[in-house]
N, C-alpha and C positions, 0 to 999 in steps of 0.2 A: 740591419736595424729596421729597415723598412718592412720586412716580413713580420717582425715581432709586433710592430705597431698595427699592422693589418690584422693579425691574429687577435690582438687585444680588442680591437674595435669590433670584430665579428663576435667574439666571446661576450663582450659587454652588451651588445645588441641582443644576442640570444638570451642572456640572463634577464634583460628588461622585458622582452617578449614573453618569456615564461612566467615572470612575476605578474604580468598583466592578465594572463590567461587562466592561471590556477584559481583565483578566488571565485570567478563566476561559475566555473565547473563544480567546485566543491559546494557552493550554495545550492545549485540545481540538484546535485545528488542528495543533499540533506533534505531538501524539500520533497523529493520523491520518496525517500525513506520514511519521512513523517506521514505521507499520504498512505503508504503501504501499511504502516503500523496502525493507523487510524482505521483503515478498512478491515484489517485483520481483527482488531478489537471488536468492531461491530459484528463481524461474522461469528466470533467466539461467543459473544453475548447471545446472539441469535440461536446458536446451537442449544444453549441451556434453556432459552425460552421455548424453543421447539419441543424439547424433551418434556418440559412442564405442560405445554399445551396438549401433547399426546397423552400424558399421564392423567390429566384432568378429564380429557375426553373419554379415556378408557374407564375411569372411575365413575363417570356419569351414566354409563350404560344406555345412553340415548342414541348413540351413533354406532355404526358397524366398525369393525377393525379397519377396513379400507378407508372409510371416511375419516377416521382418526389419523391414519397415515397421510392422507391427503392434506389435512389441516397442518400437520407437522411440515410437510413438504412446502406448502404455501408460505409458512412462517420463515423457513430457511431461504426460499426464493426472494422474498421481500428484502431480507437482510443482504443477500448477494447483490441485488440491484442497488441498494443504498450504498454498499461498499464500492461498487463499480462507479457510481456517480462521484464519489469522493476521489477515487483513484484516477479516473480519466476525466 
């Protein structure tokens, strides 16, 4: 009888410890997921803006092809930095 009571005490303590640990871990994981999604959305929007920037640059005939490519690269880099600021 004594063994059974000891096992029940250990099992109940383990169940309580598990119940106390799970909620903080899930909220942290949810927060990280939201940050990743937010950063991904920013980068996705930046890709489209970079394409538009390059198309406008090429249509203007004022800059060389390399300068237009650099403008596109800068637009994407700015978005990456913004996404990293959110994520980290």
